[in-house]
TILODO-460879 format. One line per 2 residues: their letters; for each residue z, x, y of C-alpha. Coordinates in nm, 3 decimals, padded with zeros to 5 digits. Layout:
BEGIN
a) Z/X/Y ~ ...
This chain:
BEGIN
xx) 00.000/00.000/00.000 ~ -00.095/00.126/00.343
xx) 00.008/-00.116/00.624 ~ -00.200/-00.099/00.949
xx) 00.044/00.018/01.219 ~ -00.188/-00.068/01.514
xx) -00.175/-00.447/01.470 ~ 00.122/-00.580/01.672
xx) 00.125/-00.948/01.570 ~ 00.421/-01.050/01.355
xx) 00.528/-01.373/01.193 ~ 00.880/-01.429/01.330
xx) 00.937/-01.719/01.091 ~ 00.937/-01.479/00.797
xx) 01.277/-01.335/00.877 ~ 01.340/-01.253/00.510
xx) 01.034/-01.028/00.481 ~ 01.099/-00.695/00.322
xx) 01.067/-00.391/00.544 ~ 00.769/-00.270/00.343
xx) 00.561/-00.572/00.447 ~ 00.640/-00.602/00.820
xx) 00.276/-00.586/00.932 ~ 00.084/-00.911/00.907
xx) -00.246/-00.763/00.788 ~ -00.236/-00.591/00.450
xx) -00.498/-00.415/00.244 ~ -00.601/-00.615/-00.061
xx) -00.434/-00.445/-00.362 ~ -00.320/-00.571/-00.700
xx) 00.036/-00.447/-00.708 ~ 00.323/-00.684/-00.788
xx) 00.511/-00.651/-00.454 ~ 00.189/-00.721/-00.262
xx) 00.107/-01.033/-00.461 ~ 00.465/-01.155/-00.413
xx) 00.444/-01.104/-00.038 ~ 00.118/-01.302/-00.025
xx) 00.260/-01.586/-00.239 ~ 00.575/-01.617/-00.024
xx) 00.373/-01.636/00.300 ~ 00.488/-01.305/00.446
xx) 00.126/-01.194/00.501 ~ -00.130/-01.369/00.729
xx) -00.440/-01.181/00.617 ~ -00.561/-00.920/00.374
xx) -00.842/-00.668/00.399 ~ -01.105/-00.643/00.128
xx) -01.119/-00.276/00.036 ~ -01.480/-00.307/-00.067
xx) -01.627/-00.471/00.244 ~ -01.356/-00.380/00.497
xx) -01.349/-00.740/00.629 ~ -01.030/-00.936/00.687
xx) -00.961/-01.250/00.486 ~ -00.739/-01.506/00.660
xx) -00.498/-01.667/00.416 ~ -00.470/-02.050/00.401
xx) -00.135/-02.077/00.581 ~ -00.257/-01.857/00.865
xx) -00.578/-02.060/00.883 ~ -00.376/-02.377/00.932
xx) -00.159/-02.211/01.202 ~ -00.469/-02.089/01.383
xx) -00.623/-02.437/01.374 ~ -00.303/-02.588/01.512
xx) -00.290/-02.321/01.784 ~ -00.653/-02.387/01.882
xx) -00.589/-02.762/01.900 ~ -00.280/-02.701/02.112
xx) -00.479/-02.473/02.346 ~ -00.756/-02.732/02.382
xx) -00.495/-02.995/02.459 ~ -00.345/-02.782/02.736
xx) -00.692/-02.716/02.878 ~ -00.764/-03.088/02.880
xx) -00.438/-03.156/03.065 ~ -00.503/-02.900/03.340
xx) -00.877/-02.961/03.382 ~ -01.144/-03.227/03.346
xx) -01.362/-03.014/03.120 ~ -01.409/-02.665/02.983
xx) -01.722/-02.457/02.955 ~ -01.865/-02.138/02.812
xx) -02.148/-01.907/02.919 ~ -02.341/-01.633/02.739
xx) -02.384/-01.275/02.859 ~ -02.667/-01.393/03.092
xx) -02.429/-01.644/03.260 ~ -02.610/-01.945/03.105
xx) -02.402/-02.243/02.991 ~ -02.368/-02.267/02.613
xx) -02.096/-02.535/02.602 ~ -01.978/-02.802/02.840
xx) -01.713/-03.033/02.695 ~ -01.428/-03.256/02.808
xx) -01.348/-03.611/02.912 ~ -01.462/-03.547/03.267
xx) -01.793/-03.386/03.181 ~ -01.995/-03.704/03.153
xx) -01.854/-03.859/03.468 ~ -01.918/-03.544/03.662
xx) -02.286/-03.617/03.688 ~ -02.372/-03.314/03.477
xx) -02.463/-03.371/03.115 ~ -02.579/-03.119/02.859
xx) -02.941/-03.160/02.966 ~ -02.851/-03.048/03.316
xx) -02.619/-02.761/03.223 ~ -02.693/-02.608/02.882
xx) -02.916/-02.306/02.913 ~ -02.880/-02.286/03.293
xx) -02.676/-02.067/03.522 ~ -02.482/-02.204/03.819
xx) -02.735/-02.083/04.076 ~ -03.013/-02.269/03.891
xx) -02.836/-02.601/03.954 ~ -02.867/-02.821/04.267
xx) -02.543/-02.746/04.451 ~ -02.555/-02.829/04.823
xx) -02.300/-02.596/04.977 ~ -02.423/-02.262/04.840
xx) -02.704/-02.050/04.982 ~ -02.870/-01.740/04.844
xx) -02.618/-01.512/05.012 ~ -02.329/-01.708/04.856
xx) -02.482/-01.688/04.510 ~ -02.551/-01.317/04.554
xx) -02.182/-01.265/04.627 ~ -02.085/-01.471/04.320
xx) -02.325/-01.279/04.092 ~ -02.175/-00.953/04.216
xx) -01.832/-01.080/04.108 ~ -01.970/-01.162/03.766
xx) -02.130/-00.818/03.733 ~ -01.790/-00.670/03.808
xx) -01.649/-00.894/03.531 ~ -01.403/-01.040/03.779
xx) -01.197/-01.352/03.723 ~ -01.292/-01.617/03.976
xx) -01.088/-01.920/04.079 ~ -01.140/-02.236/04.284
xx) -01.514/-02.199/04.331 ~ -01.581/-02.537/04.496
xx) -01.933/-02.675/04.461 ~ -02.085/-02.985/04.621
xx) -02.359/-03.191/04.453 ~ -02.510/-03.540/04.437
xx) -02.422/-03.746/04.129 ~ -02.647/-03.987/03.941
xx) -02.543/-04.274/04.170 ~ -02.642/-04.077/04.480
xx) -02.287/-04.006/04.592 ~ -02.161/-03.668/04.710
xx) -01.914/-03.507/04.470 ~ -01.718/-03.185/04.445
xx) -01.604/-02.975/04.150 ~ -01.373/-02.674/04.141
xx) -01.450/-02.408/03.876 ~ -01.236/-02.127/03.734
xx) -01.372/-01.862/03.500 ~ -01.287/-01.540/03.317
xx) -01.497/-01.286/03.122 ~ -01.496/-01.279/02.739
xx) -01.517/-00.961/02.529 ~ -01.545/-00.905/02.152
xx) -01.333/-00.672/01.940 ~ -01.542/-00.374/02.044
xx) -01.491/-00.457/02.417 ~ -01.851/-00.571/02.451
xx) -01.914/-00.837/02.717 ~ -01.996/-01.174/02.559
xx) -02.007/-01.403/02.862 ~ -01.771/-01.624/03.064
xx) -01.551/-01.921/02.981 ~ -01.343/-02.142/03.202
xx) -01.240/-02.485/03.321 ~ -01.348/-02.727/03.592
xx) -01.196/-03.016/03.779 ~ -01.340/-03.299/03.983
xx) -01.193/-03.257/04.334 ~ -01.403/-03.522/04.508
xx) -01.103/-03.738/04.605 ~ -00.927/-03.444/04.768
xx) -01.235/-03.333/04.958 ~ -01.300/-03.684/05.086
xx) -00.937/-03.711/05.201 ~ -00.965/-03.374/05.376
xx) -01.282/-03.490/05.547 ~ -01.105/-03.803/05.670
xx) -00.814/-03.597/05.802 ~ -01.051/-03.353/05.967
xx) -01.237/-03.643/06.125 ~ -00.910/-03.784/06.256
xx) -00.817/-03.438/06.380 ~ -01.150/-03.410/06.560
xx) -01.082/-03.737/06.741 ~ -00.727/-03.628/06.820
xx) -00.848/-03.289/06.939 ~ -01.116/-03.446/07.157
xx) -00.851/-03.665/07.318 ~ -00.620/-03.367/07.372
xx) -00.900/-03.152/07.513 ~ -00.977/-03.423/07.768
xx) -00.625/-03.393/07.913 ~ -00.567/-03.166/08.212
xx) -00.218/-03.048/08.118 ~ -00.169/-02.786/07.844
xx) -00.048/-02.953/07.523 ~ 00.024/-02.833/07.170
xx) 00.168/-02.989/06.852 ~ 00.431/-02.809/06.641
xx) 00.537/-02.865/06.281 ~ 00.910/-02.870/06.188
xx) 00.909/-02.490/06.153 ~ 00.767/-02.443/06.503
xx) 00.413/-02.344/06.399 ~ 00.139/-02.457/06.637
xx) -00.076/-02.706/06.444 ~ -00.304/-02.802/06.729
xx) -00.354/-02.690/07.090 ~ -00.591/-02.829/07.351
xx) -00.834/-02.635/07.568 ~ -00.600/-02.638/07.868
xx) -00.324/-02.477/07.659 ~ -00.552/-02.201/07.531
xx) -00.700/-02.142/07.875 ~ -00.352/-02.112/08.026
xx) -00.251/-01.858/07.760 ~ -00.544/-01.638/07.864
xx) -00.522/-01.678/08.242 ~ -00.147/-01.656/08.297
xx) 00.120/-01.410/08.199 ~ 00.478/-01.491/08.122
xx) 00.654/-01.702/07.861 ~ 00.424/-01.851/07.598
xx) 00.131/-01.617/07.657 ~ -00.088/-01.592/07.349
xx) 00.072/-01.883/07.159 ~ -00.226/-02.021/06.970
xx) -00.283/-02.233/06.661 ~ -00.116/-02.078/06.359
xx) 00.139/-01.886/06.566 ~ 00.508/-01.976/06.562
xx) 00.613/-02.092/06.909 ~ 00.984/-02.092/06.824
xx) 00.970/-01.731/06.704 ~ 00.796/-01.623/07.023
xx) 01.059/-01.799/07.237 ~ 01.342/-01.652/07.029
xx) 01.204/-01.300/07.070 ~ 01.138/-01.317/07.445
xx) 01.277/-01.015/07.630 ~ 01.344/-00.916/07.989
xx) 01.409/-01.161/08.267 ~ 01.242/-01.443/08.069
xx) 01.480/-01.422/07.773 ~ 01.717/-01.692/07.903
xx) 01.425/-01.935/07.942 ~ 01.295/-01.849/07.594
xx) 01.632/-01.917/07.432 ~ 01.673/-02.245/07.623
xx) 01.323/-02.367/07.529 ~ 01.367/-02.279/07.161
xx) 01.702/-02.461/07.148 ~ 01.552/-02.767/07.319
xx) 01.258/-02.787/07.077 ~ 01.492/-02.761/06.779
xx) 01.707/-03.046/06.914 ~ 01.400/-03.267/06.943
xx) 01.264/-03.176/06.598 ~ 01.600/-03.241/06.429
xx) 01.643/-03.575/06.607 ~ 01.941/-03.469/06.818
xx) 01.745/-03.544/07.135 ~ 01.444/-03.765/07.205
xx) 01.319/-03.564/07.504 ~ 01.364/-03.216/07.648
xx) 01.261/-03.084/07.991 ~ 01.289/-02.732/08.126
xx) 01.168/-02.574/08.450 ~ 01.102/-02.201/08.452
xx) 00.917/-01.935/08.650 ~ 00.704/-01.646/08.530
xx) 00.478/-01.379/08.673 ~ 00.103/-01.426/08.680
xx) -00.189/-01.230/08.830 ~ -00.184/-01.471/09.125
xx) 00.190/-01.433/09.182 ~ 00.496/-01.635/09.072
xx) 00.405/-01.936/08.858 ~ 00.637/-02.234/08.809
xx) 00.608/-02.469/08.513 ~ 00.796/-02.762/08.367
xx) 00.792/-02.785/07.989 ~ 00.838/-03.125/07.822
xx) 00.901/-03.177/07.449 ~ 00.888/-03.511/07.266
xx) 00.858/-03.599/06.898 ~ 00.674/-03.829/06.657
xx) 00.682/-03.879/06.279 ~ 00.386/-03.819/06.049
xx) 00.402/-03.844/05.668 ~ 00.781/-03.825/05.678
xx) 00.783/-03.509/05.893 ~ 00.881/-03.480/06.257
xx) 00.624/-03.315/06.480 ~ 00.698/-03.189/06.831
xx) 00.455/-03.238/07.119 ~ 00.495/-02.966/07.383
xx) 00.331/-03.015/07.722 ~ 00.335/-02.782/08.019
xx) 00.273/-02.877/08.382 ~ 00.211/-02.634/08.664
xx) 00.455/-02.724/08.944 ~ 00.399/-02.412/09.156
xx) 00.259/-02.616/09.446 ~ 00.562/-02.845/09.438
xx) 00.801/-02.552/09.430 ~ 00.625/-02.385/09.719
xx) 00.643/-02.710/09.914 ~ 01.015/-02.732/09.842
xx) 01.061/-02.375/09.960 ~ 00.860/-02.438/10.275
xx) 01.072/-02.740/10.349 ~ 01.378/-02.518/10.331
xx) 01.219/-02.225/10.512 ~ 01.107/-02.435/10.809
xx) 01.470/-02.510/10.883 ~ 01.373/-02.853/11.006
xx) 01.690/-03.066/11.010 ~ 01.664/-03.429/10.893
xx) 01.756/-03.555/11.240 ~ 01.705/-03.406/11.586
xx) 02.016/-03.246/11.725 ~ 02.160/-03.420/12.034
xx) 01.959/-03.331/12.341 ~ 01.678/-03.168/12.148
xx) 01.324/-03.281/12.234 ~ 01.149/-03.129/11.935
xx) 01.228/-02.981/11.598 ~ 01.268/-02.601/11.608
xx) 01.019/-02.435/11.376 ~ 00.938/-02.067/11.341
xx) 00.684/-02.027/11.061 ~ 00.641/-01.652/11.116
xx) 00.998/-01.542/11.075 ~ 01.074/-01.749/10.766
xx) 00.823/-01.552/10.564 ~ 01.095/-01.288/10.533
xx) 01.313/-01.358/10.229 ~ 01.640/-01.251/10.390
xx) 01.591/-01.473/10.695 ~ 01.480/-01.758/10.472
xx) 01.814/-01.744/10.287 ~ 02.020/-01.810/10.601
xx) 02.162/-02.154/10.684 ~ 01.985/-02.322/10.975
xx) 02.259/-02.270/11.235 ~ 02.301/-01.898/11.160
xx) 01.927/-01.851/11.148 ~ 01.888/-02.006/11.494
xx) 02.159/-01.779/11.633 ~ 01.989/-01.471/11.490
xx) 01.642/-01.585/11.596 ~ 01.746/-01.606/11.960
xx) 01.783/-01.227/11.976 ~ 01.465/-01.138/11.782
xx) 01.104/-01.080/11.877 ~ 00.786/-01.049/11.669
xx) 00.620/-00.706/11.689 ~ 00.312/-00.554/11.530
xx) 00.375/-00.237/11.334 ~ 00.072/-00.011/11.290
xx) -00.024/00.215/11.003 ~ 00.130/00.561/11.039
xx) 00.391/00.451/11.294 ~ 00.725/00.632/11.259
xx) 01.015/00.388/11.295 ~ 01.309/00.610/11.194
xx) 01.360/00.979/11.143 ~ 01.647/01.148/10.955
xx) 01.945/01.217/11.181 ~ 01.799/01.012/11.468
xx) 01.979/00.716/11.626 ~ 01.875/00.372/11.496
xx) 01.770/00.162/11.796 ~ 01.625/-00.146/11.619
xx) 01.643/-00.336/11.291 ~ 01.325/-00.482/11.142
xx) 01.264/-00.779/10.911 ~ 00.906/-00.734/10.780
xx) 00.676/-01.034/10.750 ~ 00.351/-00.889/10.616
xx) 00.378/-00.517/10.687 ~ 00.472/-00.240/10.445
xx) 00.721/00.041/10.519 ~ 00.801/00.349/10.311
xx) 01.146/00.508/10.317 ~ 01.113/00.882/10.252
xx) 01.367/01.152/10.179 ~ 01.254/01.471/10.354
xx) 01.302/01.826/10.225 ~ 01.153/02.009/10.519
xx) 00.893/01.955/10.788 ~ 00.613/01.948/10.533
xx) 00.759/01.792/10.220 ~ 00.900/01.447/10.155
xx) 00.934/01.200/09.868 ~ 00.937/00.823/09.878
xx) 01.267/00.670/09.764 ~ 01.214/00.311/09.877
xx) 00.942/00.062/09.963 ~ 01.014/-00.239/10.186
xx) 00.811/-00.549/10.257 ~ 00.875/-00.917/10.323
xx) 01.164/-00.916/10.074 ~ 01.395/-00.698/10.285
xx) 01.480/-00.520/10.608 ~ 01.533/-00.167/10.737
xx) 01.835/-00.072/10.941 ~ 02.089/-00.115/10.660
xx) 02.307/00.181/10.779 ~ 02.415/-00.042/11.072
xx) 02.564/-00.283/10.819 ~ 02.785/00.002/10.698
xx) 02.893/00.104/11.049 ~ 02.654/00.402/11.065
xx) 02.397/00.423/11.345 ~ 02.196/00.723/11.220
xx) 01.920/00.696/10.960 ~ 01.940/00.919/10.648
xx) 01.568/00.869/10.569 ~ 01.234/00.849/10.739
xx) 01.076/00.504/10.783 ~ 00.696/00.523/10.794
xx) 00.460/00.223/10.823 ~ 00.206/00.222/10.538
xx) 00.058/-00.121/10.599 ~ -00.011/-00.274/10.940
xx) 00.152/-00.611/11.000 ~ 00.415/-00.817/11.177
xx) 00.793/-00.777/11.167 ~ 01.080/-00.949/11.346
xx) 01.271/-00.690/11.552 ~ 01.623/-00.697/11.699
xx) 01.806/-00.449/11.917 ~ 02.068/-00.257/11.720
xx) 02.353/-00.348/11.960 ~ 02.269/-00.719/11.942
xx) 02.244/-00.698/11.565 ~ 02.596/-00.554/11.536
xx) 02.737/-00.833/11.752 ~ 02.557/-01.109/11.558
xx) 02.669/-00.948/11.233 ~ 03.035/-00.980/11.331
xx) 02.988/-01.353/11.402 ~ 02.759/-01.442/11.111
xx) 02.936/-01.429/10.774 ~ 02.632/-01.565/10.591
xx) 02.420/-01.280/10.722 ~ 02.685/-01.030/10.614
xx) 02.691/-01.168/10.257 ~ 02.310/-01.171/10.233
xx) 02.272/-00.818/10.364 ~ 02.553/-00.687/10.140
xx) 02.358/-00.813/09.839 ~ 02.038/-00.662/09.977
xx) 02.214/-00.328/10.033 ~ 02.298/-00.324/09.662
xx) 01.933/-00.403/09.584 ~ 01.819/-00.114/09.800
xx) 02.067/00.123/09.632 ~ 01.925/00.020/09.295
xx) 01.574/00.099/09.417 ~ 01.684/00.441/09.549
xx) 01.857/00.536/09.224 ~ 01.580/00.408/08.996
xx) 01.309/00.577/09.202 ~ 01.492/00.910/09.175
xx) 01.519/00.876/08.797 ~ 01.157/00.764/08.773
xx) 01.030/01.063/08.973 ~ 01.211/01.299/08.737
xx) 01.148/01.150/08.393 ~ 00.822/00.954/08.396
xx) 00.460/01.062/08.384 ~ 00.244/01.039/08.695
xx) 00.023/00.761/08.557 ~ 00.327/00.539/08.489
xx) 00.475/00.612/08.831 ~ 00.150/00.545/09.015
xx) 00.100/00.215/08.831 ~ 00.455/00.113/08.928
xx) 00.399/00.201/09.296 ~ 00.076/00.002/09.307
xx) 00.250/-00.301/09.157 ~ 00.542/-00.269/09.400
xx) 00.296/-00.252/09.690 ~ 00.115/-00.559/09.561
xx) 00.443/-00.754/09.544 ~ 00.538/-00.664/09.900
xx) 00.203/-00.734/10.067 ~ 00.148/-01.042/09.844
xx) -00.212/-00.945/09.773 ~ -00.414/-00.768/09.503
xx) -00.605/-00.586/09.775 ~ -00.449/-00.332/10.014
xx) -00.513/00.008/10.169 ~ -00.343/00.329/10.060
xx) -00.510/00.665/10.105 ~ -00.483/00.927/09.834
xx) -00.293/01.169/10.059 ~ -00.040/00.895/10.133
xx) -00.004/00.816/09.762 ~ 00.041/01.187/09.693
xx) 00.323/01.210/09.948 ~ 00.484/00.893/09.808
xx) 00.488/01.042/09.459 ~ 00.553/01.406/09.558
xx) 00.240/01.544/09.386 ~ -00.091/01.702/09.483
xx) -00.373/01.487/09.615 ~ -00.598/01.607/09.332
xx) -00.350/01.472/09.077 ~ -00.354/01.128/09.241
xx) -00.734/01.137/09.251 ~ -00.747/01.215/08.879
xx) -00.507/00.935/08.779 ~ -00.681/00.683/09.006
xx) -01.003/00.777/08.827 ~ -00.839/00.711/08.489
xx) -00.709/00.369/08.599 ~ -01.048/00.286/08.744
xx) -01.227/00.380/08.419 ~ -00.990/00.149/08.235
xx) -01.090/-00.122/08.483 ~ -00.730/-00.174/08.592
xx) -00.803/-00.099/08.958 ~ -01.093/-00.048/09.195
xx) -01.051/00.242/09.438 ~ -01.287/00.338/09.720
xx) -01.198/00.537/10.032 ~ -00.837/00.424/10.036
xx) -00.914/00.058/09.961 ~ -00.738/-00.048/09.641
xx) -00.793/-00.367/09.445 ~ -00.591/-00.450/09.135
xx) -00.840/-00.589/08.884 ~ -00.617/-00.629/08.577
xx) -00.260/-00.709/08.678 ~ -00.132/-00.745/08.321
xx) -00.300/-00.423/08.210 ~ -00.156/-00.231/08.503
xx) 00.187/-00.378/08.430 ~ 00.161/-00.256/08.069
xx) 00.075/00.092/08.198 ~ 00.364/00.105/08.447
xx) 00.701/00.243/08.347 ~ 01.005/00.019/08.300
xx) 01.132/00.118/08.645 ~ 00.896/-00.135/08.802
xx) 01.062/-00.420/08.617 ~ 01.413/-00.296/08.697
xx) 01.340/-00.266/09.069 ~ 01.154/-00.598/09.076
xx) 01.436/-00.784/08.900 ~ 01.691/-00.635/09.142
xx) 01.512/-00.777/09.446 ~ 01.704/-01.021/09.662
């Protein structure tokens, strides 16, 4: 006896088999132990020593028949029919309860390959791809094919297949299963049709709207929503279909993080039924300046699931109107004896003056005058007596720390958000820095002696300027750190963004020699970096005229100091 050790199949039911007959295929011999093993059912097959062929014993034949019937039963349960192909991918068998109703009988399938049959949704390129898969002997799944049945109706089948090899690993063809998926495809078409109508209705709306599933994934978004994601920066940028809006809100960073957390919490309350409606107003930066929005979330049920409808409305115009109403300082009723309402639309463009109560503002305004500051004008010099304070309206002033008569470095940049003359607030009447006008414009000016007197009488002005002094200190400290640690390209991008914020325009004038002095570098270095930014189409630069073309791109290039200084502004 010589058992074949390379055949792994065992008959676990024969637990009493002797160790000498553990293998299930045995050479045909005439010894007593071998005949006993065959009679007791310990052996499934024997090998004829003369021909070398295996002979399956009766009990094993019955087990194999039962196994085949069981396999066919499972195939029938998981598919409508099964099929087989030869090594040329032609159908040789096509059986099952669903085969006849599929519209394909033996006359249509036997002897043909898939690409020889009239499927509607496959072109030559599709079939070429499928044939390549077959040549690679790959298993394919869920190949969905559309055809017209005998009654003229459109039907769909889904086919799965795997390659078949013989004992010598020679390719014999393919076999597989198929299912009729017509009902599912028709239902999908109906849903898609309904979605098209719903999408058309959403796209017709002016306000940005999207629909979220219970997990916060955007199922549908209208054109206004997608257009807003492209055009505007800030919270929600890039939230498109398939993205998770809740995750984006949860992961918001910087000065928008509080809004992101609030919005995510509000959406979750609506989705879980804790609230029927949620509203939230928030502001964000955009290429055109500050953008205000109100976000509204409501819910509806579909197929037992709660969906959230998120709409966003631009309320920037309303917010600006509200601010103008406050900045005009127009009281609701005329004061006794007054013949007209006092309005000064120039001065209120300064953020510090705009923050004052009406009475204090009027008292301060009485001692101020509008003046035009010209490019290159020196307002203060280090160690020189401060004779005036200035509240810029649309001009730009650089505060420079000087090393000697020829070298200086910018430590602060002031526009409509602030004032210069802060040492007077601290009881010092000498300037520690040089104040140089970089952008021509208007400022409100007050004599230093009058300013000190008004300051003693105006507690609101003291509080506002104390906060602004802290803001200016933050700018000084951050600028010093920036000049030491950050690369020139980052620093230049930050300065350009700071200038844009203070002149409230994407276009302004800054010569390269001025930029070089601001940054404490050579003019050639500024010229080189401006060329790099221009090649990247972030800015346009010509003879000192600068235009910011890509605000978001320039912001990404700038160092983090820009954000820190911007967020510290009054």
